[in-house]
C-alpha positions as CSV (number, residue, x, y, z in Angstrom):
1,M,-7.9,-27.8,10.3
2,S,-4.6,-28.4,9.2
3,Q,-1.2,-27.3,10.5
4,K,0.3,-27.2,7.4
5,K,-0.5,-23.7,6.0
6,T,0.2,-22.2,2.1
7,G,0.1,-18.5,2.5
8,G,-1.5,-19.4,6.2
9,V,-4.7,-21.5,3.8
10,S,-4.9,-24.7,5.1
11,R,-3.3,-27.5,2.6
12,R,-7.0,-29.0,2.3
13,A,-8.5,-25.8,1.1
14,F,-5.8,-25.0,-1.1
15,V,-6.3,-28.3,-2.8
16,A,-10.0,-27.8,-2.6
17,G,-9.9,-24.5,-4.3
18,S,-7.4,-25.4,-7.4
19,A,-10.6,-26.8,-9.2
20,S,-12.6,-23.6,-10.0
21,T,-8.8,-21.8,-10.4
22,V,-9.7,-21.5,-13.8
23,F,-12.8,-20.0,-14.0
24,A,-11.6,-17.3,-11.2
25,I,-8.8,-16.3,-13.8
26,N,-10.8,-16.6,-16.8
27,Y,-14.0,-14.4,-15.6
28,F,-15.1,-12.5,-17.9
29,P,-18.6,-11.4,-18.8
30,G,-20.4,-13.3,-21.3
31,K,-20.5,-10.8,-23.7
32,L,-17.2,-11.3,-23.8
33,L,-16.8,-14.6,-24.2
34,G,-19.7,-15.1,-27.1
35,A,-21.5,-17.6,-24.4
36,E,-24.6,-16.1,-21.7
37,A,-23.5,-16.0,-18.7
38,P,-26.8,-15.5,-15.6
39,S,-24.9,-12.3,-14.5
40,N,-22.1,-10.1,-15.3
41,K,-21.3,-9.2,-11.4
42,L,-18.6,-10.4,-10.0
43,N,-19.5,-12.3,-6.3
44,I,-16.9,-10.4,-4.0
45,A,-15.5,-10.4,-0.6
46,G,-13.9,-8.9,1.6
47,I,-11.2,-9.2,4.6
48,G,-11.3,-6.4,6.4
49,V,-13.8,-4.1,6.4
50,G,-14.0,-2.3,9.5
51,G,-12.2,0.4,8.0
52,Q,-10.8,1.6,4.9
53,G,-11.6,-1.8,3.8
54,G,-15.3,-1.2,4.4
55,G,-15.0,2.5,2.0
56,N,-13.8,-0.2,-1.2
57,V,-16.5,-2.4,-0.1
58,R,-19.0,-0.4,-0.5
59,I,-17.4,1.2,-3.6
60,C,-17.5,-2.2,-5.5
61,S,-21.1,-3.2,-4.3
62,G,-22.4,-0.2,-6.3
63,S,-22.4,-2.9,-9.8
64,E,-21.0,-6.0,-7.9
65,N,-22.4,-8.6,-5.7
66,I,-21.2,-9.3,-2.3
67,V,-21.6,-12.4,-0.9
68,A,-19.3,-12.2,1.7
69,L,-17.6,-10.6,4.6
70,C,-14.6,-10.8,7.2
71,D,-13.6,-9.4,10.1
72,V,-11.8,-9.9,13.3
73,D,-13.3,-7.3,14.9
74,D,-17.7,-7.7,15.1
75,V,-18.2,-4.5,16.9
76,Y,-15.5,-2.5,14.6
77,A,-17.1,-4.2,11.2
78,A,-20.4,-3.2,12.0
79,H,-21.1,-0.6,10.6
80,T,-20.1,-3.0,6.7
81,F,-22.1,-5.8,8.1
82,K,-25.3,-3.9,8.4
83,R,-24.4,-2.6,4.9
84,H,-24.8,-5.7,2.7
85,P,-26.9,-7.9,4.8
86,K,-27.3,-10.6,2.2
87,A,-23.3,-11.3,2.5
88,A,-21.8,-14.6,5.3
89,V,-19.6,-12.9,7.1
90,Y,-16.4,-14.9,8.7
91,K,-14.6,-14.3,11.3
92,D,-11.3,-15.9,9.8
93,Y,-10.2,-15.6,6.2
94,R,-8.8,-19.0,5.9
95,V,-12.4,-20.6,6.9
96,M,-14.2,-18.4,4.2
97,L,-11.5,-19.2,1.8
98,E,-12.2,-23.4,2.5
99,K,-16.0,-22.4,2.8
100,Q,-17.2,-20.1,0.1
101,K,-16.2,-21.5,-3.2
102,D,-18.6,-18.4,-5.2
103,I,-15.7,-16.0,-4.8
104,D,-14.9,-14.3,-7.6
105,A,-12.4,-11.5,-6.5
106,V,-11.3,-10.8,-2.6
107,V,-11.0,-7.1,-1.2
108,I,-8.5,-7.1,1.7
109,G,-8.2,-4.2,3.9
110,T,-6.6,-5.5,6.6
111,P,-3.5,-4.1,9.0
112,D,0.1,-3.5,7.2
113,H,1.4,-7.1,9.1
114,T,-1.4,-9.5,7.0
115,H,-1.9,-8.3,4.1
116,A,1.0,-10.9,2.3
117,V,-0.9,-13.5,3.9
118,I,-4.0,-13.3,3.3
119,T,-3.6,-11.9,-0.6
120,L,-1.2,-14.7,-1.3
121,A,-3.5,-17.3,-0.5
122,S,-5.7,-14.9,-2.3
123,M,-4.3,-15.6,-5.7
124,Q,-3.0,-19.1,-4.5
125,L,-7.1,-20.0,-4.7
126,G,-7.1,-18.2,-8.1
127,K,-9.3,-15.2,-6.5
128,H,-8.6,-11.5,-8.0
129,V,-7.4,-9.4,-4.7
130,Y,-7.5,-5.7,-4.2
131,C,-4.9,-4.7,-1.6
132,Q,-5.0,-1.7,0.7
133,K,-1.9,0.1,0.5
134,P,1.2,-0.8,1.7
135,L,1.0,-3.4,-0.1
136,T,3.2,-5.5,2.8
137,H,4.7,-4.8,5.0
138,T,8.6,-5.9,4.6
139,V,10.5,-5.8,1.3
140,H,10.2,-9.2,0.9
141,E,6.6,-10.1,1.1
142,A,6.7,-7.6,-2.1
143,R,8.9,-9.3,-4.0
144,V,6.7,-12.1,-3.0
145,L,3.3,-11.1,-4.4
146,T,4.5,-9.1,-7.1
147,A,5.6,-12.8,-8.3
148,A,2.8,-14.3,-7.9
149,A,0.1,-12.0,-9.4
150,S,2.0,-12.9,-12.0
151,K,2.2,-16.3,-11.9
152,Y,-1.4,-16.6,-10.9
153,K,-2.5,-14.5,-13.8
154,V,-5.0,-13.0,-11.3
155,Q,-6.2,-9.1,-12.0
156,T,-4.8,-7.1,-8.9
157,Q,-4.8,-3.3,-7.9
158,M,-3.1,-2.0,-4.6
159,G,-5.3,0.8,-3.3
160,N,-3.6,3.9,-3.4
161,Q,-6.2,5.5,-5.6
162,G,-4.7,8.7,-6.7
163,H,-2.7,6.4,-9.5
164,S,-6.2,6.5,-11.6
165,W,-6.8,10.0,-11.0
166,E,-5.5,12.6,-13.9
167,P,-2.9,14.5,-12.5
168,I,-0.4,11.6,-11.5
169,R,-0.7,10.9,-15.7
170,L,0.1,14.6,-16.5
171,L,2.9,14.8,-14.0
172,K,4.5,11.9,-16.3
173,E,3.2,13.2,-19.8
174,W,5.5,16.4,-18.5
175,I,8.1,15.5,-17.5
176,Q,8.7,12.5,-20.3
177,S,8.2,15.3,-22.9
178,G,10.9,17.6,-21.5
179,E,9.6,21.0,-20.5
180,V,10.5,20.3,-17.2
181,G,13.8,19.3,-18.0
182,D,15.9,16.8,-15.9
183,V,15.1,16.1,-12.6
184,T,17.7,15.5,-10.0
185,E,15.9,16.4,-6.4
186,I,12.7,16.3,-5.2
187,H,11.7,17.3,-1.8
188,A,8.5,14.6,-0.6
189,W,6.4,15.7,3.4
190,S,3.6,14.2,5.3
191,D,1.9,15.9,8.1
192,R,2.1,12.6,9.8
193,P,2.4,11.7,12.2
194,I,2.1,14.9,14.5
195,G,0.1,16.5,12.0
196,I,-3.8,15.7,12.1
197,P,-5.6,13.9,15.1
198,S,-6.4,10.6,14.6
199,Y,-2.6,9.6,14.2
200,A,-1.7,11.2,17.2
201,N,-1.3,7.5,18.9
202,F,1.2,7.1,16.6
203,A,3.3,9.0,19.0
204,V,3.7,6.2,21.0
205,R,4.7,7.5,24.9
206,E,4.6,3.9,26.6
207,L,4.4,0.3,26.0
208,P,1.2,-1.5,26.5
209,K,1.4,-3.1,30.4
210,G,-1.1,-6.4,28.6
211,D,-2.8,-6.5,31.9
212,E,-6.3,-5.7,29.6
213,K,-9.2,-8.3,29.4
214,I,-9.6,-8.8,25.3
215,P,-13.3,-8.0,23.9
216,S,-14.9,-11.4,23.6
217,T,-16.4,-9.0,20.1
218,L,-12.1,-9.5,19.3
219,D,-10.3,-12.3,17.7
220,W,-7.1,-11.8,19.3
221,D,-5.5,-14.7,17.5
222,L,-6.4,-14.1,14.4
223,W,-6.0,-10.1,14.4
224,L,-2.1,-11.2,15.4
225,G,-1.9,-13.7,12.5
226,P,1.7,-14.4,11.3
227,A,2.8,-11.6,14.4
228,A,4.5,-12.8,17.4
229,M,2.0,-13.4,20.5
230,R,1.4,-10.6,22.8
231,A,-1.2,-10.4,25.5
232,Y,-4.1,-7.3,24.4
233,S,-4.2,-4.6,24.5
234,A,-6.7,-1.0,23.5
235,A,-3.8,0.8,21.8
236,Y,-3.5,-1.7,19.6
237,T,-6.4,-2.0,18.0
238,P,-9.0,-0.2,16.1
239,F,-6.0,2.0,13.7
240,K,-3.8,3.1,16.4
241,W,-1.3,-0.1,15.2
242,R,-0.1,1.5,12.8
243,G,2.5,3.3,14.7
244,F,3.9,-0.7,16.2
245,L,7.3,-2.0,14.2
246,D,5.5,-5.0,14.2
247,F,2.1,-4.1,13.0
248,G,2.2,-0.9,11.2
249,T,4.6,0.6,8.6
250,G,4.8,4.2,10.0
251,A,3.9,7.1,8.5
252,L,6.4,6.9,5.6
253,G,4.9,3.3,5.0
254,D,0.8,4.8,5.3
255,M,1.8,7.6,3.1
256,G,4.7,7.4,1.1
257,C,1.9,4.5,-1.5
258,H,0.3,7.8,-1.7
259,I,2.9,10.9,-2.7
260,L,5.9,9.2,-3.4
261,D,3.5,7.5,-6.0
262,P,3.2,9.8,-8.8
263,S,7.9,10.9,-8.7
264,F,8.3,6.7,-8.6
265,Y,6.1,6.4,-11.1
266,A,6.5,9.6,-13.6
267,L,10.1,9.1,-13.2
268,D,10.6,5.1,-13.8
269,L,13.1,5.1,-9.8
270,G,13.2,2.0,-9.0
271,N,15.3,0.6,-6.5
272,P,17.8,3.5,-4.7
273,V,20.9,2.6,-3.9
274,T,21.1,4.0,-1.4
275,V,19.0,5.2,1.6
276,Q,20.2,7.3,5.2
277,A,17.1,7.9,7.8
278,E,17.6,10.4,10.8
279,V,14.6,10.1,13.1
280,E,13.5,11.4,16.5
281,H,11.8,9.3,19.0
282,V,9.1,10.6,22.2
283,K,11.6,8.4,24.0
284,P,14.4,6.5,22.7
285,E,14.0,3.8,24.4
286,L,11.0,2.4,23.0
287,S,12.6,2.4,19.6
288,P,12.7,-1.1,19.1
289,H,8.9,-0.5,19.3
290,V,7.5,1.8,17.5
291,F,8.2,4.2,15.0
292,P,9.8,7.5,15.4
293,I,7.3,10.6,16.0
294,S,9.6,12.8,13.1
295,S,11.8,11.0,10.3
296,K,13.8,12.2,7.7
297,V,14.5,9.5,4.9
298,I,16.9,10.0,1.6
299,Y,17.4,8.2,-1.1
300,N,19.5,7.9,-3.8
301,F,18.8,7.2,-7.4
302,P,20.4,5.5,-10.2
303,A,21.0,7.3,-13.4
304,R,18.0,5.5,-15.5
305,G,18.4,5.5,-19.4
306,K,18.9,9.1,-20.7
307,M,17.2,10.2,-17.1
308,P,20.1,11.4,-14.6
309,P,20.3,10.4,-10.6
310,V,17.8,11.4,-8.0
311,K,18.0,12.8,-4.7
312,L,14.8,12.4,-2.9
313,T,14.1,13.3,0.0
314,W,11.3,12.5,2.6
315,F,10.1,14.5,6.0
316,D,7.4,14.1,7.8
317,G,6.8,14.9,12.1
318,H,9.3,18.0,13.0
319,F,11.5,17.3,10.2
320,K,9.9,20.4,8.0
321,V,10.4,20.7,4.0
322,P,12.5,23.4,2.5
323,R,11.2,26.6,1.2
324,P,10.8,26.2,-2.5
325,P,12.6,29.9,-3.1
326,M,10.6,30.5,-6.3
327,L,7.2,29.7,-4.7
328,E,5.4,33.2,-3.9
329,P,6.1,34.6,-0.1
330,D,2.6,34.5,0.9
331,R,1.7,31.0,-1.0
332,P,0.7,28.1,1.7
333,L,2.4,24.9,1.0
334,P,0.4,22.1,1.2
335,E,0.4,19.5,4.3
336,S,1.2,17.0,2.0
337,G,2.7,16.9,-0.7
338,A,6.0,16.8,-3.0
339,I,8.0,19.4,-5.0
340,I,10.2,18.4,-8.0
341,Y,12.9,19.9,-9.2
342,G,13.4,20.2,-12.8
343,S,15.9,22.1,-14.7
344,K,13.8,23.9,-16.7
345,E,10.7,24.0,-14.1
346,T,9.7,23.6,-10.8
347,L,6.6,21.0,-10.1
348,M,4.2,21.0,-6.8
349,H,1.6,18.4,-5.8
350,D,-0.3,17.4,-3.1
351,S,0.1,13.9,-1.5
352,H,-2.3,11.8,-3.1
353,G,-1.7,11.2,-7.4
354,A,0.4,14.6,-8.0
355,S,-3.0,16.6,-6.9
356,G,-3.0,20.4,-7.5
357,L,-0.4,19.7,-9.8
358,R,1.4,23.5,-10.6
359,V,4.1,24.2,-11.8
360,I,5.6,26.9,-9.2
361,P,5.8,30.0,-9.2
362,E,2.0,30.8,-10.7
363,T,3.2,33.2,-13.6
364,R,5.6,29.8,-14.9
365,M,2.6,28.0,-14.9
366,Q,0.7,30.5,-16.8
367,N,3.5,29.9,-19.8
368,F,3.8,26.8,-19.7
369,K,3.4,24.7,-23.0
370,R,1.3,21.7,-22.1
371,P,2.6,18.7,-24.5
372,P,-0.4,16.6,-25.3
373,K,-2.3,14.1,-23.3
374,T,-0.4,10.2,-24.6
375,I,-1.4,8.0,-21.8
376,A,-4.6,6.0,-21.4
377,R,-7.0,8.0,-19.0
378,V,-8.3,6.2,-16.1
379,K,-12.4,5.8,-16.5
380,G,-14.3,6.1,-12.8
381,K,-13.5,4.6,-8.8
382,H,-9.9,3.0,-8.5
383,E,-11.8,0.0,-7.6
384,E,-14.1,0.5,-10.2
385,D,-10.8,0.5,-12.4
386,W,-10.2,-3.2,-10.5
387,I,-13.2,-4.6,-11.4
388,R,-12.9,-4.1,-15.3
389,A,-9.8,-5.3,-15.5
390,C,-11.8,-8.4,-13.5
391,K,-13.6,-8.8,-16.2
392,D,-11.9,-8.3,-19.5
393,G,-8.7,-9.1,-18.4
394,N,-6.8,-5.6,-19.7
395,P,-4.5,-4.6,-16.5
396,A,-5.7,-1.9,-13.3
397,S,-3.5,1.0,-13.3
398,S,-1.5,-0.3,-10.0
399,T,-1.1,-4.0,-10.7
400,F,1.0,-5.6,-8.0
401,E,3.7,-5.7,-10.6
402,Y,4.0,-2.1,-10.2
403,G,2.3,-1.8,-6.6
404,G,4.8,-4.3,-5.1
405,P,8.4,-3.0,-6.4
406,L,6.7,0.8,-4.8
407,T,5.9,-0.9,-1.9
408,E,9.3,-1.9,-1.6
409,M,10.8,1.6,-2.5
410,V,8.9,2.6,0.4
411,L,9.5,0.3,3.2
412,L,13.9,0.4,2.3
413,G,13.3,4.0,3.9
414,V,11.1,2.4,7.0
415,I,14.0,-0.1,7.4
416,A,16.7,3.3,7.4
417,M,14.4,4.6,10.3
418,R,15.3,1.2,12.7
419,V,19.2,1.7,11.4
420,P,19.8,5.5,11.7
421,N,22.5,7.6,10.7
422,E,23.6,4.9,7.8
423,K,23.6,5.4,4.5
424,L,22.4,2.1,3.6
425,E,23.9,0.2,-0.1
426,W,20.9,-1.3,-1.5
427,S,21.5,-4.3,-4.0
428,S,17.8,-4.7,-5.7
429,E,19.7,-8.0,-7.5
430,K,20.4,-9.4,-4.4
431,M,18.1,-8.6,-1.8
432,Q,20.2,-6.9,0.5
433,F,22.3,-4.1,2.4
434,T,25.6,-5.0,1.2
435,N,26.7,-2.8,4.6
436,S,24.4,-4.0,7.1
437,A,23.8,-6.9,8.5
438,K,21.7,-5.3,10.9
439,A,19.1,-3.6,8.4
440,N,19.2,-7.3,6.5
441,E,17.2,-8.5,10.1
442,Y,14.5,-6.3,8.5
443,V,14.2,-7.3,4.4
444,K,12.3,-10.7,5.4
445,A,9.8,-11.4,8.8
446,T,9.5,-14.5,10.9
447,Y,5.9,-15.6,11.3
448,R,4.7,-17.3,14.2
449,Q,4.3,-21.3,14.1
450,G,0.9,-22.1,12.2
451,W,1.5,-19.2,9.3
452,S,4.1,-19.0,6.6
453,L,4.1,-17.4,3.6
């Protein structure tokens, strides 16, 4: 395979696939085109199917054809391979995209640091893409994928499933109606990285020694992808990569695309003008390599039209959200969620898509005048909404044009964690911090040789 890459895919693969781009972009059911099609089903491939990606593929399989599965770890992905025995199996997504011409759409559930190269390569070949959140590992990658989705005219969806749910639309309608008043402050929090057992590995206490044998079922070079080469360690994979700067995006990157999504959507937040972080590390000397065990991040957003400026504060780990004074004394806060302070009402919701949305205290909820429902609702699950979009051409609920900017906003807070206690000034137009050369080092990734975006 040629070493010259386009988005991580060989030039030969890109050119060969371009002939099928028109079909992939214009894939609609025969009844919509006025022609008889042999099947109204999409041919879907899954890349990174051992964890959440496998679950996404499973939902898609209820109505569509799963024709190919790709994972660098045969053991981790074995349950998904077994569930779809008719699908061709690959280790290298580049080989799959080059060899298998019948793929219409791709589901991507790989670690954060490989999202961008795989997603861009798929879009360049005209494939519709469902990619897990956060959409990218860096702000620059988010900009690239946002533009690419429009350029290649494919149907896209980021895997923040709460964006397809009812409560997030209720929240926007309540705020747009004026019944909540002017929102000027938001508190958001997560029980990660130390609140639940499965995230215990975020609290990295020692760096891997790198003297372990690579399992025969794992292609370590492909797992690293565009990241710098290093020795294998079971401390990285599976799943535990989220706590390392080179692979994951920490608690904020992992959960921010869920918890901050409702406010970003309902209040049209866009990018902040400043962001500042306070962090706590298990061992300060590990800070160049791992995410903090606790963080507090303050975003300041400018006025948007008639909406006033907003201060949004994120809390995780040992940094605890202040209890709202109007909340009933015996009423617990959700384990993860947000408090939205309006001049007329205060709202509280859980982590995903504003689930559990209520006016607080409950006496105010009982008297709250609910406005009419004016925003279209999504039918079915988040993955099903994307499938529908691939077939009828009407965008899904969380396209990359939406999910890209949301991811970018979240990742600005992730950068602030790497330059703690500094109030960073962000220029969205220039895509740079105007007062910190150090912070600008983290806006764009450096890929190892043989990989590019």
